[in-house]
N, C-alpha and C positions, 0 to 999 in steps of 0.2 A: 684528584690533586697531585700534581708533580712535585715530589719531596725533593727541594733543593735547599735541604738545610740539615745540619748535624744534630743528632740525638745523642746526648751524653752517654746514656746508657748503652750505646752502640759502639762506642769509641774504645779503642785500646788506650792504656795511659800514655803511650807516645803521642797518640793522635789529639789526646785532651790536652796535652802540654802545648802543642801546636794550636788548637783552639782557642788557647787563652789569648794569644794575639790576634788570631784571624777572626774570632767570633767573640768580641768583648762584652756582649750583653748575654746574661743567663736568663732565659724565660723558665718559671717554675709554675706549672699548673697546679692548683690545689682544687679540691672538690668535697666531696662528703659521702658518706654511707648512710643513707637514711630514706624513708618511706617516700614514695612519689605516687600515692593513690595504689588502685588495685590493678592499674595496666601499665604501669612503667617501672623501669628498673631502678634500683636503689643506688645504682652507679651513675644515675643521671648527671649528677652535677659535676662529677669527675669526668664523664665522657664529654660533656659540653666544654668544660675548660680546655681538656686536651686538643678538642677539635678546633677550637678558636686559637689556642696557643700554637698549634702546627701551622695554621694558615697564616698567622702574623710572622711566624720564624720564615717560612718560605717567602713572604713579601719581602723580608729584609735580605733575602738573597746571600746568605751566608755570613751575614754581621751578627747572628745570635746562635747560641746554642740551647737546645732544648733539654731540660732537666727531666728526670723521671717525675711523674705526677705524685702528689700527697693524695691518697685516696679518702683521707678521714678529715673531717671538720668539726666545727663547733656546732653541734645538733642536739643540744639537751630539750630543745623545744619539740623533738620529734620523737623522744623516748617512749611515748605511749604506744608506738606502733612497732610492731615485731621486726626484728632485723636491723633496725637502726643501732649504729655504733657512733659514739661520741667522743672527743676530746674536751677537756676542759679549756677554757681561753688560755690559760697559763701554759698548758702543756702544747697547745697549738702553737703558741707563739715560740715556746722553747725549741720545737721541732724546726721551725722555720729559721731561728737564730743558729742553731747547729748546722743547718744545711748551709746557709749563707756564709757562716764562718768557715766552714770546710773549704768551699770553693773560693772565698777569699784568700785563704791560705796558699791556694795555687795559683793565684794572680788575678783572678776576676774582680771586677770593681764595680759593675754595673748589673742590677738585678730588677726583674720585672715579674711580679707575681700576677697571676690571671686566675680568679676564683670563680667557678661556677656556682658557688653555694653563697647566698647574701648572709647566712649566720656567720660567716668569717669575716665579714667587713668591719666590724667593731674592733676585732683583735688586730686585724691588719692595720688599721688607722692608728691604733696605738703603738704597733710595732714600728710603723713608719716614722713615728715622732722620736724613737730612740735612735735613727740614724741620720737625723737633721744636721747633727754635727760631726757626723763621722766622715771619713775619707771615701767611704763607698755610697753609691747611688741606690737607693731602695725605692721603687715605685710599684704600684698594685692597682689592680682595675677589676671591677666586676665584668660581668658580660651583658646580661641582659639589660641593665639601666643604661648602659653606652648607647643603646638603639631604642630607647623608651620612646622616642619620638615617631618611630616607625610601627609601634604597636596600635593597631587600631581594629575596631570592629570586635572589641573583646567585652566580656561581662562587666557590669559595674564594679564588681569584686572579682580580681584575678591575680594570678601570681603564682604560686607554689604549686607544681604540677598542672598548671592551667594552660592556657591557649599558647602563649609564647614558649614555654619550656618544652611543651608537647611537640610544637612545630619544629623546634631545633633538633629535637630527638628524632622526629620522622625524617629529616634531611640528613643528620649524622649517623644515626644507628637505628633504622626502622626496625632491625631485629629485636630490639630491646623495648619496643612498644607493642603491646597486646592490644590492637584496635578494638577488639571485640570486649574488652572489659574496662575500657575507658567509661568515666561516668562523671557526670557533673557534680561539682561541690557546692560550696557556698558562692552563689553568684550575684547577690545583691546584699547591701547593708542590713536589710532586714533578716538575713539568714545567720547573721552573727550574734554571738552573745555579747553582753554589754562590755565585758573585758576585752574581747575581741575587737571590737568597734573602737575603744579607746586605744588599743594597741596600734591601730592604723592611723591615728592622727598625725599629721605632718608637722604640727605646731603644738606647741604646749607642753606639758609634763609627758614624759615617757614610759612606757609599760611594755614589758615583755610577758607574753603568755604561751603556753604550750598549744601546739597545732590542734589537740583535741579539743580546744575552746572554739576554734574556727569552724570545724566540721568533722563529724564522725569519722570520715575516710581521710581527713588531712589534705583536701584539694581546694584549691580556690581557683573559680572559673570553671569553663566547660572546655575540656581538652577535646571532646569530640569535634570541635570547629577548627582545630589545627590542621595545617596542610604542610606537606614538606616543602612546596614553594614559599610559604611565609616563612619557614625556617630557613631556606636558602638566604633569603633577603636578611634575615636577622644575623645569621651567623657570618656570611661573607662582609656585610658592611661593618660589623662589630670589629673584624679582623682589619678591614681597611682603616678604621678609625684608631685602632690601637696601633697598628703598624705606623701610621703617620706620627703619632705621639712618639713611638720608640725611635723612628728615624730622626726626628727632631733631637730627642734625648742623645743618641749616638753623635749628633753633629755638635753638640753643646762644648 
């Protein structure tokens, strides 16, 4: 990927002042530090968020600046697994408020958060409501659900550390995937506990459970079926779709 965008962390303060005018949109990737089974790195959600965010910024051809990633997210449902680190929803929102406020003080008015971790979605949705009547624009997007229509040939139960996430990592950072240690997790509804099945209902009452209630290894789906080519399709299409949204936002 040819990098034709500004990384805020690489700029001098003078260059940042110029970027406020030249690159009016700030893209902030957010992820998580949490288990992804026995074969994939705990930085997976951050790596995917950054990979898509870089491609979105590149497609916007200089009109966006890429902020440093926030590598921690809302992950209490993964705390049964070693190495996971979590922020409370309140802390996660406070961190983003402070980051946005800092850049707003320097003149930026448009922000797009790209999250690689679904556990951040609820907090981002609440935070977005706080900015509805603000002078700044705050938008956010997940990664995988943006291309849900392209995910085919997967297990009945799939998701965390499964086919789609593993495919994206095989494309973006194959060195962080230990292929010989990938193993199937829960792949059918019959594999789930009662509370885990209830938590996956798309209608009716909502329930949150820890990932140890889904599977002893915290995996949904069969990551062994993932390919880098599938990952390329998901990552590049997600970047296309998010960039189209951002382009319209910048033109509004």
